[in-house]
N, CA and C atoms as an extended XYZ file, in Angstrom:
387
Properties=species:S:1:pos:R:3:atomname:S:1:resname:S:1:resid:I:1 pbc="F F F"
N         0.911       -1.307        0.071 N   UNK     1
C         0.034       -0.042        0.073 CA  UNK     1
C         1.059        1.350        0.022 C   UNK     1
N         0.633        2.261       -0.809 N   UNK     2
C         1.520        3.326       -1.145 CA  UNK     2
C         0.997        4.650       -0.645 C   UNK     2
N        -0.647        4.863       -0.794 N   UNK     3
C        -1.381        5.954       -0.511 CA  UNK     3
C        -2.776        5.547       -0.229 C   UNK     3
N        -3.420        6.469        0.478 N   UNK     4
C        -5.038        6.476        0.806 CA  UNK     4
C        -5.687        7.759        0.752 C   UNK     4
N        -6.829        7.746        0.071 N   UNK     5
C        -7.486        9.042        0.176 CA  UNK     5
C        -9.127        8.722        0.574 C   UNK     5
N        -9.863        9.516        1.094 N   UNK     6
C       -11.078        9.651        1.025 CA  UNK     6
C       -11.985       10.759        0.287 C   UNK     6
N       -12.486       10.217       -0.754 N   UNK     7
C       -13.168       11.475       -1.289 CA  UNK     7
C       -14.336       12.162       -1.021 C   UNK     7
N       -15.014       12.658       -1.682 N   UNK     8
C       -16.094       13.782       -1.171 CA  UNK     8
C       -17.722       12.839       -1.013 C   UNK     8
N       -17.294       11.790       -1.615 N   UNK     9
C       -18.526       11.000       -1.186 CA  UNK     9
C       -18.422        9.932       -0.005 C   UNK     9
N       -17.079        9.944        0.456 N   UNK    10
C       -16.721        9.115        1.568 CA  UNK    10
C       -16.219        7.657        1.132 C   UNK    10
N       -16.085        7.695       -0.057 N   UNK    11
C       -15.369        6.448       -0.852 CA  UNK    11
C       -13.864        6.304       -0.473 C   UNK    11
N       -13.463        5.071       -0.111 N   UNK    12
C       -12.068        5.091        0.313 CA  UNK    12
C       -11.304        4.579       -1.003 C   UNK    12
N        -9.864        5.292       -1.536 N   UNK    13
C        -9.266        4.794       -2.477 CA  UNK    13
C        -7.913        4.400       -1.958 C   UNK    13
N        -7.401        3.434       -2.522 N   UNK    14
C        -5.857        2.841       -2.127 CA  UNK    14
C        -4.973        2.740       -3.185 C   UNK    14
N        -3.894        3.283       -3.093 N   UNK    15
C        -2.938        3.187       -4.231 CA  UNK    15
C        -1.932        2.407       -3.816 C   UNK    15
N        -1.506        1.328       -4.484 N   UNK    16
C        -0.387        0.376       -4.518 CA  UNK    16
C         0.783        0.195       -5.445 C   UNK    16
N         1.667       -0.378       -4.717 N   UNK    17
C         2.802       -0.605       -5.682 CA  UNK    17
C         2.585       -1.876       -6.636 C   UNK    17
N         2.246       -1.847       -7.934 N   UNK    18
C         2.082       -2.714       -9.021 CA  UNK    18
C         0.803       -3.259       -8.684 C   UNK    18
N         0.014       -3.059       -7.903 N   UNK    19
C        -1.497       -3.733       -7.893 CA  UNK    19
C        -2.481       -2.516       -8.275 C   UNK    19
N        -1.956       -1.594       -8.710 N   UNK    20
C        -3.147       -0.452       -9.500 CA  UNK    20
C        -3.843        0.408       -8.221 C   UNK    20
N        -4.952        0.724       -8.435 N   UNK    21
C        -5.782        1.493       -7.679 CA  UNK    21
C        -6.991        0.981       -7.272 C   UNK    21
N        -7.549        0.868       -5.851 N   UNK    22
C        -8.803        0.106       -5.684 CA  UNK    22
C        -9.691        1.025       -4.825 C   UNK    22
N       -10.692        1.042       -5.091 N   UNK    23
C       -11.865        1.843       -4.338 CA  UNK    23
C       -12.669        1.033       -3.641 C   UNK    23
N       -13.023        1.358       -2.518 N   UNK    24
C       -13.817        0.700       -1.292 CA  UNK    24
C       -15.276        1.673       -1.247 C   UNK    24
N       -16.303        1.221       -1.951 N   UNK    25
C       -17.352        1.687       -2.040 CA  UNK    25
C       -18.073        1.940       -0.478 C   UNK    25
N       -18.063        3.170        0.211 N   UNK    26
C       -18.740        3.091        1.505 CA  UNK    26
C       -19.938        3.348        1.399 C   UNK    26
N       -20.323        4.493        0.333 N   UNK    27
C       -21.391        5.035        0.543 CA  UNK    27
C       -21.995        5.604       -0.789 C   UNK    27
N       -22.183        4.456       -1.764 N   UNK    28
C       -22.455        4.994       -2.867 CA  UNK    28
C       -23.938        5.665       -2.878 C   UNK    28
N       -24.095        6.661       -3.923 N   UNK    29
C       -25.215        7.453       -3.993 CA  UNK    29
C       -26.623        6.714       -4.507 C   UNK    29
N       -26.421        5.725       -5.118 N   UNK    30
C       -27.564        4.696       -5.491 CA  UNK    30
C       -28.015        3.802       -4.504 C   UNK    30
N       -27.080        3.495       -3.414 N   UNK    31
C       -27.266        2.599       -2.772 CA  UNK    31
C       -26.692        1.065       -2.863 C   UNK    31
N       -26.370        0.892       -4.261 N   UNK    32
C       -25.961       -0.271       -4.787 CA  UNK    32
C       -24.251       -0.300       -4.451 C   UNK    32
N       -23.777       -1.722       -4.720 N   UNK    33
C       -22.234       -1.752       -4.375 CA  UNK    33
C       -21.872       -1.166       -2.949 C   UNK    33
N       -22.502       -1.152       -2.270 N   UNK    34
C       -22.073       -0.743       -1.077 CA  UNK    34
C       -21.360       -1.780       -0.416 C   UNK    34
N       -20.065       -1.299        0.374 N   UNK    35
C       -19.096       -2.401        0.841 CA  UNK    35
C       -18.529       -3.212        0.018 C   UNK    35
N       -18.029       -2.610       -1.231 N   UNK    36
C       -17.638       -3.307       -2.316 CA  UNK    36
C       -16.436       -2.893       -2.625 C   UNK    36
N       -15.050       -3.578       -2.923 N   UNK    37
C       -14.050       -3.135       -3.604 CA  UNK    37
C       -14.132       -3.459       -5.130 C   UNK    37
N       -13.447       -2.237       -5.644 N   UNK    38
C       -13.341       -2.532       -7.038 CA  UNK    38
C       -11.706       -2.042       -7.588 C   UNK    38
N       -11.276       -2.589       -8.306 N   UNK    39
C        -9.927       -2.639       -8.461 CA  UNK    39
C        -9.714       -1.938      -10.042 C   UNK    39
N        -8.660       -1.012      -10.341 N   UNK    40
C        -8.368       -0.458      -11.574 CA  UNK    40
C        -6.784       -0.702      -11.783 C   UNK    40
N        -6.733       -1.313      -13.027 N   UNK    41
C        -5.442       -1.377      -13.564 CA  UNK    41
C        -5.223       -0.718      -14.957 C   UNK    41
N        -3.937       -1.043      -15.587 N   UNK    42
C        -3.698       -0.457      -17.053 CA  UNK    42
C        -5.075       -1.060      -17.807 C   UNK    42
N        -5.641       -1.975      -17.717 N   UNK    43
C        -6.502       -2.708      -18.341 CA  UNK    43
C        -7.846       -1.858      -18.387 C   UNK    43
N        -8.076       -1.082      -17.139 N   UNK    44
C        -9.367       -0.388      -17.156 CA  UNK    44
C        -8.942        1.380      -17.616 C   UNK    44
N        -7.761        1.581      -18.014 N   UNK    45
C        -7.238        2.735      -18.360 CA  UNK    45
C        -6.226        3.452      -17.510 C   UNK    45
N        -5.933        3.106      -16.225 N   UNK    46
C        -4.932        3.615      -15.355 CA  UNK    46
C        -3.767        3.686      -16.063 C   UNK    46
N        -2.972        4.827      -15.966 N   UNK    47
C        -1.597        4.885      -16.666 CA  UNK    47
C        -0.667        3.960      -15.938 C   UNK    47
N        -0.382        3.443      -15.184 N   UNK    48
C         0.589        2.453      -14.228 CA  UNK    48
C        -0.013        1.994      -13.182 C   UNK    48
N         0.479        0.980      -12.949 N   UNK    49
C         0.169        0.087      -11.824 CA  UNK    49
C         0.753        0.601      -10.423 C   UNK    49
N         1.722        1.307      -10.616 N   UNK    50
C         2.429        1.621       -9.335 CA  UNK    50
C         1.865        3.197       -9.101 C   UNK    50
N         0.871        3.149       -8.294 N   UNK    51
C         0.550        4.405       -7.676 CA  UNK    51
C         0.948        4.929       -6.775 C   UNK    51
N         1.901        6.253       -6.855 N   UNK    52
C         2.497        6.926       -5.703 CA  UNK    52
C         1.767        7.670       -5.184 C   UNK    52
N         0.732        8.373       -5.489 N   UNK    53
C         0.041        9.551       -4.726 CA  UNK    53
C        -1.280        9.818       -5.250 C   UNK    53
N        -2.468       10.477       -4.728 N   UNK    54
C        -3.537       10.715       -5.335 CA  UNK    54
C        -3.917       12.227       -4.435 C   UNK    54
N        -4.948       12.699       -5.255 N   UNK    55
C        -5.453       14.089       -4.834 CA  UNK    55
C        -6.704       14.063       -5.723 C   UNK    55
N        -7.989       14.613       -4.577 N   UNK    56
C        -9.101       15.130       -5.471 CA  UNK    56
C        -9.141       16.543       -5.605 C   UNK    56
N        -9.504       16.806       -6.637 N   UNK    57
C        -9.725       18.460       -6.854 CA  UNK    57
C       -10.726       19.098       -6.399 C   UNK    57
N       -11.179       20.234       -6.798 N   UNK    58
C       -12.129       21.066       -6.519 CA  UNK    58
C       -13.565       20.655       -7.254 C   UNK    58
N       -13.174       19.765       -8.530 N   UNK    59
C       -14.345       19.580       -9.443 CA  UNK    59
C       -14.687       17.911       -9.106 C   UNK    59
N       -14.187       17.461       -8.145 N   UNK    60
C       -14.239       16.095       -7.607 CA  UNK    60
C       -13.504       15.209       -8.613 C   UNK    60
N       -12.585       15.525       -9.428 N   UNK    61
C       -11.702       14.601       -9.975 CA  UNK    61
C       -10.727       13.990       -9.352 C   UNK    61
N       -10.273       12.794       -9.547 N   UNK    62
C        -9.523       12.003       -8.612 CA  UNK    62
C        -8.275       12.029       -9.622 C   UNK    62
N        -6.957       12.801       -9.204 N   UNK    63
C        -5.657       12.814       -9.842 CA  UNK    63
C        -4.974       11.758       -9.312 C   UNK    63
N        -4.018       10.780      -10.181 N   UNK    64
C        -3.182        9.880       -9.791 CA  UNK    64
C        -1.845       10.446      -10.056 C   UNK    64
N        -0.793       10.400       -9.378 N   UNK    65
C         0.522       10.247       -9.680 CA  UNK    65
C         1.287        8.867       -9.507 C   UNK    65
N         1.725        8.394      -10.556 N   UNK    66
C         2.426        7.248      -10.805 CA  UNK    66
C         4.032        7.173      -10.741 C   UNK    66
N         4.669        5.848      -10.632 N   UNK    67
C         5.950        5.893      -10.501 CA  UNK    67
C         6.309        5.089      -11.844 C   UNK    67
N         6.389        6.096      -12.953 N   UNK    68
C         6.589        5.412      -14.180 CA  UNK    68
C         5.555        5.597      -15.380 C   UNK    68
N         4.426        6.058      -15.002 N   UNK    69
C         3.513        6.396      -16.038 CA  UNK    69
C         2.863        7.641      -16.061 C   UNK    69
N         3.758        8.637      -15.422 N   UNK    70
C         3.039        9.984      -15.371 CA  UNK    70
C         1.884       10.032      -14.661 C   UNK    70
N         0.874       10.597      -15.103 N   UNK    71
C        -0.286       11.201      -14.211 CA  UNK    71
C        -1.530       10.886      -15.061 C   UNK    71
N        -2.405       10.580      -14.403 N   UNK    72
C        -3.863       10.362      -14.970 CA  UNK    72
C        -4.905       11.141      -13.936 C   UNK    72
N        -6.160       11.331      -14.603 N   UNK    73
C        -7.309       11.915      -13.991 CA  UNK    73
C        -8.517       11.057      -14.187 C   UNK    73
N        -9.155       10.582      -12.898 N   UNK    74
C       -10.163        9.657      -13.038 CA  UNK    74
C       -11.679       10.689      -13.088 C   UNK    74
N       -12.477       11.022      -13.675 N   UNK    75
C       -13.459       11.839      -13.685 CA  UNK    75
C       -14.814       10.957      -13.361 C   UNK    75
N       -14.594        9.736      -12.961 N   UNK    76
C       -15.836        8.871      -12.267 CA  UNK    76
C       -16.296        7.799      -13.057 C   UNK    76
N       -15.526        7.837      -14.561 N   UNK    77
C       -15.865        6.905      -15.643 CA  UNK    77
C       -14.732        6.182      -16.200 C   UNK    77
N       -13.826        7.325      -16.520 N   UNK    78
C       -12.703        7.149      -17.407 CA  UNK    78
C       -11.511        7.878      -16.913 C   UNK    78
N       -10.501        7.226      -17.406 N   UNK    79
C        -9.112        7.808      -17.173 CA  UNK    79
C        -8.498        8.694      -18.325 C   UNK    79
N        -7.860        9.636      -17.884 N   UNK    80
C        -7.324       10.560      -18.784 CA  UNK    80
C        -5.698       10.566      -18.501 C   UNK    80
N        -5.030       10.101      -19.328 N   UNK    81
C        -3.559       10.033      -19.133 CA  UNK    81
C        -2.649       11.298      -19.654 C   UNK    81
N        -1.784       11.606      -18.719 N   UNK    82
C        -0.954       12.914      -19.086 CA  UNK    82
C         0.825       12.247      -18.954 C   UNK    82
N         1.426       12.619      -20.109 N   UNK    83
C         2.832       12.131      -20.271 CA  UNK    83
C         3.728       13.237      -20.954 C   UNK    83
N         4.565       12.949      -21.506 N   UNK    84
C         5.818       13.454      -22.270 CA  UNK    84
C         5.099       14.327      -23.255 C   UNK    84
N         3.876       13.864      -24.006 N   UNK    85
C         3.404       14.556      -25.194 CA  UNK    85
C         2.546       15.726      -24.715 C   UNK    85
N         2.084       15.711      -23.221 N   UNK    86
C         1.520       16.813      -22.699 CA  UNK    86
C         2.252       17.627      -21.945 C   UNK    86
N         3.647       17.549      -22.251 N   UNK    87
C         4.688       18.421      -21.139 CA  UNK    87
C         5.021       18.187      -20.199 C   UNK    87
N         4.576       16.932      -19.928 N   UNK    88
C         5.141       16.316      -18.360 CA  UNK    88
C         6.398       15.058      -18.798 C   UNK    88
N         7.442       15.711      -18.976 N   UNK    89
C         8.348       14.808      -19.280 CA  UNK    89
C         8.940       13.777      -18.422 C   UNK    89
N         8.874       14.000      -16.940 N   UNK    90
C         9.278       12.901      -16.281 CA  UNK    90
C         7.956       12.112      -15.832 C   UNK    90
N         8.039       10.688      -15.972 N   UNK    91
C         6.976        9.881      -15.662 CA  UNK    91
C         6.747        9.649      -14.268 C   UNK    91
N         7.599       10.098      -13.446 N   UNK    92
C         7.542        9.732      -11.944 CA  UNK    92
C         7.010       11.039      -11.381 C   UNK    92
N         5.657       10.913      -10.841 N   UNK    93
C         4.875       12.203      -10.432 CA  UNK    93
C         4.756       11.618       -8.977 C   UNK    93
N         5.356       12.415       -7.991 N   UNK    94
C         5.306       12.038       -6.300 CA  UNK    94
C         4.522       12.848       -5.805 C   UNK    94
N         3.682       14.159       -6.036 N   UNK    95
C         3.082       14.721       -5.407 CA  UNK    95
C         2.153       15.486       -6.475 C   UNK    95
N         0.780       15.786       -5.962 N   UNK    96
C         0.028       16.769       -6.601 CA  UNK    96
C        -0.841       17.653       -5.794 C   UNK    96
N        -1.146       18.867       -5.937 N   UNK    97
C        -1.538       19.772       -4.979 CA  UNK    97
C        -2.355       20.713       -6.109 C   UNK    97
N        -3.729       21.436       -5.258 N   UNK    98
C        -4.525       22.174       -5.939 CA  UNK    98
C        -4.268       23.438       -5.186 C   UNK    98
N        -4.070       24.404       -5.541 N   UNK    99
C        -3.880       25.781       -5.029 CA  UNK    99
C        -5.291       26.571       -4.795 C   UNK    99
N        -5.543       27.626       -4.164 N   UNK   100
C        -6.465       28.577       -3.858 CA  UNK   100
C        -6.944       28.733       -4.956 C   UNK   100
N        -6.440       29.136       -6.241 N   UNK   101
C        -6.858       29.614       -7.433 CA  UNK   101
C        -6.869       28.487       -8.449 C   UNK   101
N        -7.079       27.523       -7.787 N   UNK   102
C        -7.583       25.839       -8.716 CA  UNK   102
C        -6.375       25.776       -9.628 C   UNK   102
N        -5.321       25.996       -9.569 N   UNK   103
C        -4.248       25.662      -10.414 CA  UNK   103
C        -3.358       24.274       -9.743 C   UNK   103
N        -3.199       23.367      -10.705 N   UNK   104
C        -2.771       22.009      -10.171 CA  UNK   104
C        -1.139       22.005      -10.680 C   UNK   104
N        -0.366       21.542       -9.278 N   UNK   105
C         0.972       21.848       -9.396 CA  UNK   105
C         1.287       20.224       -9.296 C   UNK   105
N         2.334       19.725       -9.932 N   UNK   106
C         2.800       18.322       -9.747 CA  UNK   106
C         4.406       18.281       -9.551 C   UNK   106
N         4.581       17.723       -8.667 N   UNK   107
C         5.978       17.313       -8.002 CA  UNK   107
C         6.496       16.049       -8.815 C   UNK   107
N         7.587       16.215       -9.583 N   UNK   108
C         8.259       15.209      -10.044 CA  UNK   108
C         9.592       15.121       -9.808 C   UNK   108
N        10.163       13.703      -10.127 N   UNK   109
C        11.437       13.502       -9.885 CA  UNK   109
C        12.398       14.471      -10.661 C   UNK   109
N        11.957       15.169      -11.771 N   UNK   110
C        12.348       15.868      -12.753 CA  UNK   110
C        12.268       17.115      -12.560 C   UNK   110
N        11.576       17.764      -11.152 N   UNK   111
C        11.296       18.816      -11.006 CA  UNK   111
C         9.638       19.468      -10.729 C   UNK   111
N         9.248       20.578      -10.823 N   UNK   112
C         7.919       21.221      -10.616 CA  UNK   112
C         7.388       21.509      -11.578 C   UNK   112
N         6.295       21.107      -11.919 N   UNK   113
C         5.263       21.209      -13.054 CA  UNK   113
C         3.924       21.680      -12.625 C   UNK   113
N         3.366       22.542      -13.586 N   UNK   114
C         1.914       23.305      -13.165 CA  UNK   114
C         1.138       22.964      -14.496 C   UNK   114
N         0.014       22.656      -14.298 N   UNK   115
C        -0.713       22.477      -15.343 CA  UNK   115
C        -1.551       23.737      -15.930 C   UNK   115
N        -1.417       23.917      -17.247 N   UNK   116
C        -1.647       24.972      -17.810 CA  UNK   116
C        -2.624       24.533      -18.942 C   UNK   116
N        -4.062       24.782      -18.672 N   UNK   117
C        -4.912       24.171      -19.740 CA  UNK   117
C        -4.998       22.489      -19.878 C   UNK   117
N        -4.427       22.080      -21.034 N   UNK   118
C        -4.033       20.517      -20.778 CA  UNK   118
C        -2.583       20.271      -21.188 C   UNK   118
N        -1.909       21.235      -20.900 N   UNK   119
C        -0.626       21.199      -21.037 CA  UNK   119
C         0.250       21.447      -19.630 C   UNK   119
N         1.618       20.824      -19.448 N   UNK   120
C         2.211       21.142      -18.483 CA  UNK   120
C         3.472       21.990      -18.649 C   UNK   120
N         3.619       22.885      -17.455 N   UNK   121
C         4.672       24.111      -17.632 CA  UNK   121
C         5.613       23.610      -16.713 C   UNK   121
N         6.919       23.774      -17.301 N   UNK   122
C         8.036       23.487      -15.943 CA  UNK   122
C         8.188       24.793      -15.182 C   UNK   122
N         8.008       24.655      -14.060 N   UNK   123
C         8.343       25.706      -13.118 CA  UNK   123
C         9.774       25.795      -12.472 C   UNK   123
N        10.422       27.151      -12.558 N   UNK   124
C        11.851       26.949      -11.994 CA  UNK   124
C        11.779       28.283      -11.370 C   UNK   124
N        12.997       28.458      -10.730 N   UNK   125
C        12.936       29.754       -9.686 CA  UNK   125
C        12.540       30.905      -10.697 C   UNK   125
N        13.073       31.068      -11.712 N   UNK   126
C        12.265       32.093      -12.611 CA  UNK   126
C        10.834       32.351      -13.043 C   UNK   126
N        10.174       31.102      -12.922 N   UNK   127
C         8.792       31.010      -12.964 CA  UNK   127
C         8.668       30.056      -13.870 C   UNK   127
N         7.345       30.025      -14.868 N   UNK   128
C         6.333       31.130      -14.554 CA  UNK   128
C         5.562       30.673      -12.998 C   UNK   128
N         5.242       31.690      -12.439 N   UNK   129
C         4.567       31.711      -11.344 CA  UNK   129
C         3.125       31.738      -11.356 C   UNK   129
């Protein structure tokens, strides 16, 4: 087990090393699937099975940082992956943060990146802040 998160609905998320991402449905909205685990892997669209970190943003999207597969966003049904083609050159995402202006920041072993639209911008001492 690498990380744990409780989402806005009370579901518990567990990220593991090479086991993917698991959700424990504690309080599903429609009353079905209560007290049930669901596992997500690359076969379900997860960007990598080594989940390093997770964060739920202000839009209730789950952001997943991996050790080797970049980052992905889970919007409740599907995963969207982000990697080098999106400006995130390092595939090891170790931390994710949303600031008070709803900007997303990604700490990678290759430095600090901020999401700007659907692209990532490398942030250095000189900015862009």
